[in-house]
Every structure is written in structure tokens, then in C-alpha cells.
N, C-alpha and C positions, 0 to 999 in steps of 0.2 A: 477742489474747484466745483462750483455748483453747476449742474447740468441745465442747459436752457433748451426748451422745446422749440421746435420749428414753427408750430402754429398753435393758435388758441384751442383748436379742436383736439390736437394731440395732448395739450396740457390738461384739458378737461377730461379727456378719455383716460389719461394716466391716473389722475387723482380719483375719479370715480371708480375705476377698476381696482386701484390699490385699496380703497376703503372697503368695497364690497368683497374683494378677495380675502383681505385680512379677517374680516368678520366671518366669512364663510369657513375659512380654515380654522379659526378658533372654535366655532360651533362643531365643525366636523371632527376636529381633534378631540374635544371633550366627549363627544358622542362615541367616537371610536375607543377611547380609553375606557369608558364605562362598559361598552359592550365586550371589549377584549377582556377586561377584568372579570366580567360575569361569566364569559365562556371559560376562562382559565379556572375560575373557582368551581364551575360545574365539572370540568375535566378532572380537576384535583379530587373532587368528591367522588367522581365516578371511579377513579383509580383506587381511592381509599376503600370504597364499598366493595370493589373487587377483591382487595386484600382481606377485608373482613369476612367476605363469603368463603374465601379459601381457608382462612384460619378456622372458621366455624365448621367447615366440612371436614378438615383434618381432625379437629377436636372430637367430632362425632365418631369418626372411625376409631380413634384411639380410645375414646370412652367405651365403645363397644368391646374392644379388646380387653380393656381394664376390667369392665364388668364381668366379662367371661372368666378372667383369671380369678376374680373375687368369688364368683360362683363356685369355682373348683375348690378354692381355698376353704370356703365356709360350708361346703356340702358335707353333710353327715355321711352320705354314702361313700364319698371319696375318702373322707377321714377314716372310715371303718376299713376299707380295702387297703388304703395306703399304709396304715399302722400295722395291719396284720400281715401284709405280703411284701411291702417294700421297705419297712423299717429295718434297721440293723438287728441282726439276730446272731446268736452264738450257735454253733452246730453246723450241720451240712446245709448246702444251698438248695433251696427249693426251685423246681421248674414246673411249668404248666403240664408237661407230659408225665411227670412223676406224681403230681398232686392234682387230681380232677377238680377238687374244690377251688384250688387256686385258678385253674383254667376258667371255671365257671364265673368266679367273681371278677376275674380280669376282663373277660369278654363282656360281662355286664357293665363294668366301668367304661370300657371303650365305647359300648353302644350308647351309654348316657352322654358321653362327650360328643360323639358323632351326631346325636340328635340335636344338641345345642348348636353345633356348627352348621348342620344342614338347614336348620330352621331360620337362621339369621345371616348366614354367610359371614359370620363374625371373624373367622380365622381360617387359615389353610391347614394349620396343624396345632395340636396341643400336646405338650410333653410334661410329664411329672418325673422329677429326679429325686432319688434319696441321696443321703450323704455318702453312700458307698459307690455311687455311679450307676445304680440300676435306673433304667428309664422305661416308662410306660408311655407309648405314643398312640394318638388317635387322630385321624384325619387322612392326610396323604399317605402316611405310614401308620399301620395299626399293629401293635405288638410291643415286645420288650427288647431292650438292648442294654449292653453294659458299656459305659463310656467313661472316659477320664474326665470327671467333672471339672477338675482344676484347669483343663485345657480349653474349656469353653470361653469365648471372647467376653462374655458378660459376667463370669463367675466372681471375680474379685469385687467388682462394683456392686453386684446384687447382694452378695454376702455382707458387704459393709453397710448397706442401707437397711438391712435387717427387717424386711417386710415392705419397704417402699418400692414402688415399681421402677424398673430400669428399661429404657427404650433404646434400641440400637438398630443400625442397619447391618444386616449380615448377607454375605454372598452365598449363593446356593451351594457352593463347594464346601462351606464350613458347617453345613447342617448334617446331623447324624441320621440321614435318611437313606437306606440302602436300596430303595426301589426305583432309583433313577429320577425321582422328582427334584432332587437337589442339584440342578444344573449350575455349573460354575458361573454362567452369565445371567442367572436369574436371582435378583436380590430379594430379600425378605426383611420385613420389619419385625423385630423381636421385642416382646414385652415380658419381662421376668420379674419375679418377686419371691422372697423366701416364704416357705410353707411352714407353719407352726402348729403344734398340737394345742389341746385345751389348756395346758400349763405354760403356753407361750415358749415352748422349747422348739428350736429350729429342727425340722425334720427333713427338709429338702427344698427343692426349687420347682416352681410352676413356670413353664415357658409357653407363651402364646405366639405363634408365628402367622403372619399375614403376608400374602404376596404384595410386594411393594407396588406393582403395576395396578393391583386392585385398590390399594390404599390411595394412590395418587391418580386414579382414573379421572376424577373431575378436573385435575390440572391438565392432564393430557388432552381432554376434550376442549378446554379453554384455549390452549395453544394451537390445537388443530384448526380452530375456527378463526384464529387471528395470528397471522404470520409475523406481525410486528410485536407480539406479546412475548415476554420472557419472564419465567417464574423460577425462583430459587427457594429452596427450603433447607435451613441448616439447624443443627441442634445446639445445645448450650456450649459444646466444645468446638463450635464452628465446623463440625463435620458435615459435609454436604450429604443431604438425604435425597434431594431432588434438584436437577434432573438425575435420572437413574443410571445413565451411562457411567461406567467406571473408568472408561478411557479418557485420556487427556484431550477431549474433543476441542478442536480449535474454536468452534463456535461458542464454547462456554468458558473460554480462557479468561474473559473479563470478570468472571464471578469473584475471583479472589480480591480484585481491586474494589468491587462493590462491598464485600464483607469488611475490608479494611476501613472503608468510609464509615461504616456503622460502628465498628469497634473503637475507632478514634473519637467517637462522640461528636464528630463534625456534622452529623446529619441526624436531626431529631426524628423520632418515630412518628408515624401517622401524618407526615407532611411530605408533599411532593417536591422534589428538588431536581434540578437539571444537572446531568453529569455527561461526561464524554466517554463513549465506548472505547476502551483501550485497543480494541482490535480493528474496528472499522473507522474510528475517529468520528463517528456520527453522534449527534446529540440525542440523548435518551432522558426520559422523565422517570424517576424512580421513587417508589414509596415502600417502606417496610414497616412491619408490625410484629410484635412478639406475642405468642399465645400464652395466656395465663395458665392454661391446662397442661400443655406439653413443654412450655418454655422453648418451643421451636420458633425460629424467626422466618417469616415469609417475606420474600423480596419480590416486588412486582415492577417490571420495567417495560416501558413502551416507547416506541419511536416517537420523538417529539413531533415529527411531521405528521404521522398518522393520528396521534392523540389530539393534535390541534388542527386537524384537517378542516373542521368547520370554521376555525378562526382564520385559516389561510383563505378559505373560500370567501369569508366575509370581508377580509382585507382586499381581495381582488375586486369584489363587488363595490366596496367602499371607494377604492381608488377610481373605478370606472364612474361611479356616481359623482365623485368629487370633480373629476375631469369634465364630466358633462355639465356640472353646475358652473365650473369656471368658464367653460365655453359660453354658456348662457349669460353669465355675468359680463363677459367681454362683449357679446353682441348687444346686450342692453346698454352697457356703458357707451358703446359706439353710437347707438341710436340716440341716446340722450344728448351726448356731446354734439352730434350732428344737428339735432333739432335746435339746440341752443345757438349754434354758430351758423345756421343756414342763411339768415339774412346777410350776415357779413360775407359769407362765401359768394352770395349772388352779386353783391357789389364788387367783390374782388374779381370775379370772372368778367364782369363788364369792363373793369379797368384794364385787365390783362388783354382782353380782345381789342382794346383800343391801340392802334398802331400809329406809325408815322403818317400813313396816308389819311387816317381819320383826322389827325390834327391839322393836316394841310388842306383837307377838303372844305373846311369852313363850316362844317355842320354845327348846328346849334348845340351847345354843351348840355343844355337842359334835356334835349332829346337823346343825346349820345350816352349820358349816364343815368338815364331813367330806370328805376327798379321795376321789375315785372309785377311785383305785388307791393305797392307802396302802402305805407301806413301800418304795416304789420308790427313793427317795433319803432317807437318814437325816436330812440337814439340812432337807429339806422337811417331814418329819414333826415335827421339833423346832420348826420355825417355825410350823407349824399349831397345835401344842399351846400354844405361847406366845400366839398370837393368840386362841385360845379363852379363855384366862384373861383377857387384856386385854379381850375383848368382854364378858365377864360384868361387869367393872367399868364398862365403857362403857355397857352397857345400863341399869344403875341410874342412872348420872349423866345419861344422855340423858332418861330418864323424869322425873327431877327437874327438869331444865332445861326440858323441854317444858311441864310444869305451870306453872312460873314465867313462861315466855314467854306462855302463854295468858292467865294472870291479868293480866300487864302490858299486853298488847294490849287486853284488854277494858276495863281501867281507863282507858287513854288515849282510847279511843273515847268512853267515857262522859264523860270530862273535856272533850273537844272539844265534844261536844253540849251539855254544861252551860254551856260558855263562850258558846255561841250564844244561850242563853235570855236571860240578862241583857242581852246585846247587842241582842236583838230588842225587849225591853221598853223599854230606854232610847230607842231610835230612835222607837218608836211613841208613847210618852208625850210625846215632844217634838212629834210631829206633831199630837196631840190638843190640846196647849197652843196651837199656832199656829192651829188651826181655831177654838178657843174665842175667841181674841182677835179673829178675823174674824167671829164671830157665826154660825158654820155649825152650828146646833143639830141640824137634821135629819141633816145629813151626819155629825155626831158620833155620833148614835145608830146609824146604819148602820155607821159606822167601828168603834164599840165592839162591835157584833154580830160583825163579821168578826174582830175581835181576839180575842173570846171563843172563837170556833171555832178560830182559829190557836193560842191558848194550850192548848186541849185537845190539839191535834195534837202540839205540841212537848213537852208534859208526858208524853206516852205513851212508855214505855220502847221504845227502838228499837235496841238493840245488835245485833240481827240484820237491821236494815234494814227498809224498807217498800216496797211496790209503787210503781212510778214514778207511777201514777195518783194516789195519795194526795199525793205530793210536788208534783205538778202542780196538784192542787186547792188545796193550801196556797199555791202561787205565785199562782193566780188570785185568791184572797181578798186576798192582799197587794196585787196590782195594782189590785183594786177599791177598796181603801183609798186608794191613790195616785190613782186616777181621781176619787174623791170630792174629794180635795184640789185636784187640778190641772184637773179637768173636761175640756173639749175640747182642752186643750193636750197631753194625753197620749193616745197611741194604742198599742195592743199587739195582737199576734196570736200564737196558738199553732198550730203545724203539727207534731204528733207522731203517727207511725203507731200504729194501734191495737195492733199486736203488741208495741210497745215498752212499753206501759203495765203489762205484767204482770211485768216484770223487777224484781228486788230491787235497791234502791240505798240508800246511807246517808241518813239523815234530814238535812234542812236542807242539801242539797247544791246545789240549783238556785236557791232563793230568795236566798241571799247574792249570787249573780251579778246578780240583778235589782236588789237593793238597791245593789250597787256601781255598776250602770249609772245608777240614779236619782241617786246621790250625785255621780258625776263626769260623767255624760252630759247633764246639764241645763244646762251652761254656756252653750250657744248659745240663741238665741231660739226659742220654740216655733213649730210643734208639735214634740213629742218623740215618737219612735217606737221601739218595742221589738218585735223579732221573736224568737220562741222556736221553734226547729226541731229535729228529731231524725232520726236515721237509724240503721239496724242492718245489720251485715254478718253474714249467716247462715253464710257460709263461714268467716270468721275468728272467729265467735262473739264479736263486739264490738259496742258501742253508743256513740253520740256524741250530745251535746246542744250546740247552738250558740245563744248569746245575742248579739244584735246591737243596737246603738243608733246614732242619727244625730248623736251629740254631737261635741265637738271632738277626741275621741281622747285617748289617753294621751301624756303627755310621753315623749319617747324615752329619757330617763335612767331614768324610773320603769319603763318597759316593759323596758328592758335589765336593770334590777336584778331584777325579778320573774322574768324568763326565766333569768337567771343562777342565781337561787335554785333554780328547778326543775331545771336541768341539774346543779347541785351535788348535789342530793338523790339522784341516781343512784349516788353514791359513799358515801352514808351507811352507816355500820355500825349505827347505832341512830338512832331518831327524836330530833329536838332537843327541848329543854325548851320548853314552851308558856307563853304569857303571855296574860292577859285582854286587854290593850290591843293594838290593831293586828291584830285578827283579819281575816276577809275572805278574800282570795284565797289567802294562805299557809295559812290554816286549812283551806280546801277541798282544797288540794293535799296537805297532810299526811294528811287523812282518806282521800283517794283512795289514797294510798300504803299506808296501814294496811289499807284494805279490799281493794284489788285487787293490791297488790304491783307486780311489773314490768309488769302489764297496764294500770296506771293511765296516763291521758293527760290533758294540759292544754296548750293552746296559746292565746296571746294575740297578736293582730295588729291594727294600725291599718289600716282599710280605705282604699283610694285615694279613694273618694267621700266619706270622712268617717265618723267613728265608730269604735267598737271591736267586734271580734268575739272572744268568749271561747268556746273549745270545751273541754268535759270529756268523758271517756269511760272505759270499762273493759270487762272481760269480762262476758259475759252470766251466767256462773256465777262468782261471786267466789272468790278464792283462799283466803280464810280463813273457814272455817265455824265 
């Protein structure tokens, strides 16, 4: 179903706003997509460059260790001392204490290696092994040891590679260092390669050890400066080299899932991808790359929130700017639509201010509907002139219609009142006949006196209503007649505030309620009681009168029928035709509607304790004068 706007200004405002808002949202959306894509690309490049710098730094450290090992392997001095003192020999074992020359050359070799270490901080320790397990160390430990070469963690792989380097992560407890430097919680990076003589015959193994904390110092500094940054380093066998903790630290538990993503080839290198942290379920941005030098894989992870912090700030600013723009658009649309419809509104206000009194005053229509700023829009002037002509015709028709309606209303009120008169006479003549049959002569005299007074009241013209005090006096005389007939079986009380007795009410408005109670409320055994009470609301300017009896109450069907009749009357376009027969409650309600209009009130309820309460009311100043 198509929506219809209430006013022309609303329609223009809606169309202008829709066009401007849609255009603004399209421009804002395209601009946001462009800026967001630019920020994302720069963030991705930033993370990739961070990974490249980490790989470059690690390559430099490993290359220094590799160069150190190559210097030892190709050093003529090392070859001379190694072949003379550490090569396999038949006969008794030599020692530095038994051979001063061996001691001198060994210390000289150690001094050369220490000089290299101290000059560049290349390694923590350098060890040279022969095939028989003799070891010469320089660095943290300086001297000789006899070890089981086959028990070293790198032995098999190093020997198989036959001269190519082997890099492994070793715990301090696995190092052959008796000086206390090899602590079990201190990891080292070990670079080993087979040492060969001039004939390319394997003579032993050269081992270069570097403290892992020193090798990964740059990574530690990066993470210390950024709490949302996480870095992992793994070798070709997916053995974790960094972080250094060997414990199953819960904060690094997600590392294995990250490695699985890479190994499954679902995540290409050098590109940033979004993943979910398996521990915290937070969104992380991850990039990895593999070093061509070491074949190590460096994994860089950052919180999506922190990495795209600038994007989030831009989004907030963009939303704020968009909302401000939309508000400005709404204001401009309102001003434009108001400017376009302003002349029409002026004419509308003039018409709305024109009331019934203006039409009845006889004022000239040309002056009554004159615009404050004529000639601003030609169409508005033409519309105003046309309306003036129509108003002249409307004024004459309105006056004729008003006169007819006033005469019709007066006729209906008089007709309703006249319908009550024969109804009253019929009921009371019946009562006198019953009393005569019972020989109640004195009571008949009093009864007739009251009836005479009541006839004078109802024969008085009352089209403009009567004070409530006169209506109540009429009601008391009626109840005195009933008291004569029923004696002590009937009790009644009036509780009406004094200030209510001066308000104007229609004639014969309360007595029919008492007559209805006498007719239908005496079904039970006596005594019968009637209570007539009233109240007035000074704020709402309304009054109410309540008539209660202690009879059996109304039948639910009859009560529902009369209440349905009252509710239906709210939709009447004109009063229904009236009949003499069956007056009573409907008659009273119709007269209330004619007299008070929408302020008329009537409510009928069965009391829980028994009996019926009927309430009528209206405004203190009636609507129809």
C-alpha cells in the first residue's frame, strides 16, 4: 500500500531529504571504501616490512656465526694445530701437562678464537671436536674435554650433511660446559659443520654457540615496545626457536594452530590474513615469511584492533561527519520545503482561524481571507480569489442550515418532553385506581395534591431547562406519592450538594430514573430503598447524579442491550426517530445527547451487593443555548 503524506511540506521534505541523503551516502560510502582500503594496504605493508626487518636481522646474526665457523675451518693456524694435536693417533694420549708444546699451541689457538669472539660478539662459545671425542673450547669455557660425540644432538645430521651447516636450538643443560655457564633454562643456538683437511677427509666438527637471548634480542625489543605484537620463529622441521620459553606457556598455545595454517598452504606467504586466536578468540592479523638464508619461518601477529586503530578512529570520525552532514541536509530540506509551501500555509492558517462566529458576523469575505503578502505567487492569489467566491456561497448556505438545525433541535426537545407527559399521566392514573380499590381515601387526596403540583411543573414550557432544585422537588413529590402507596416498605434519601441545585438541566431528567427503579427494582421483598446522590467537578465543569436501588438488578441481556445502544449513539450522524412507546432510559439518553452533545454521560451497572446504579451527567454549561 502506498504511503500518503499528510501535507505538501511533508512530501517535499521527504523527497528532498531522500535525494540528498542517498547522494551523500553514496559519496561517503565510496570515500570510506577508498580510505579504508588505503589504510589496510599501508597496515599490511607495515606488517610485511616488520617481518622483512626481523628476517634480515636474524640472517645477519646467523651469517656472522656461519662466517665465524668458516674462518675456523679454513684457518691455516687452526688446521695446523688441529691435525697435530687433535687428529687420531696411535700410541699414548697426549696432555697439555705432559707436553709443553701442546699446551703452548692449544693456548695460542684459544687466544685466536677468543680474539675473534671478543671483537664482534659473534658467538658465546666455539668448540672443535675430533672424531675420537676430543674437544677444544674457547669462549665461556676455555680448555679441553673428552665427550661422546655420538650423543650430541646435532651429530647425525651434521655428519650426514658433510660440510654444510646445521643450526639447532639447544638447552643449556645439553652443553659440554663444566663452568656453570650451561644453565638448564638458558637456550643456545648451535651452528655446526664437518671440518675437513686439504684432501677433503672429514677430521671433526666445528660448533659455534650463541646465546639465544642475544640472537633474538631485536625481537624481544620489538615485543617490549608493543604489547599487541606477537612473533614466532620456527625452523624447517617446525621446531619453535622463538619465543624462548620451553614451558607450555598458555599465552603461546595458539602457536601450533598458526603453524598448521602455514603448513596446510591455506595461507600464502608475505600476505596479511585475519585469523582467530584459539586462546582468547580475538581477531589477529598474521603475516609470515621464510628466510632464504636460514630457511627459518618468521610469523608476525598483531591485534586487529591495534593494527587498524587508525582505521577505527577514521570510522568514528567518518560516522560523526556523516551524521552531521545528514542533519545539515535535513535542516536544508526543511527550509526549502517550507519556503516553497509558505504561501499555501499562510492561506491555510487564515482559513483555519475562520470560525463559526466569523461566518455569522457578516464580515466581508474579501477582507476575511486576505493574504498578508499578496502577489508573492500568482497561483496562490488565484486560489485565494476562488476561495473568497466559494465562501460567499458557503456563508449563505451555512446560515440557512444553522437556522434549520436550531428549529429541528428545539422541536425534538419539545417532542421528547411531550412524550413524557402522557407517560406520566398513564402511570399515576393507574396508581390512583389501585389505591381506590384498596380504600385509601385520605392517601388518594394527598396523592392527588402532589399530582396537581407535578402537573403544573410538567406543563410549564422548559425548552431552556430548569434549575436542578425544581427537578428534585418534582422527584420528591413523586416519591411521596409512592410512599403513600407503599408506606413503610419504601425508603428514600436525597444527598445533593447545595451548589448543584442551581445548574440548569432538562426537565423530567431525574424522575424517569426513579420511576424505572420503582418499576423494576421492587421485584424482591421489601423494604425497598432508593438513594439519590450527586457530585460536581469544578475543574472539569461537569456534574453527575446517581440513582441506586436494592432490587434484583437488571438482566444481563437487557443491560448489555441498553449499553450497546448508548455506545452506538456516539456514531450517530443524526438523532433517531422517536416513538411514544418504550420511553424511559433511551428517552433520557437521547435528551442528554441533544442537550449536552459530547459532554453527555450515562452509565448503568449492576451492584455486587444487589440492585442497579444509574448515573447521568453533563457539563455545567450546556453546549446548545
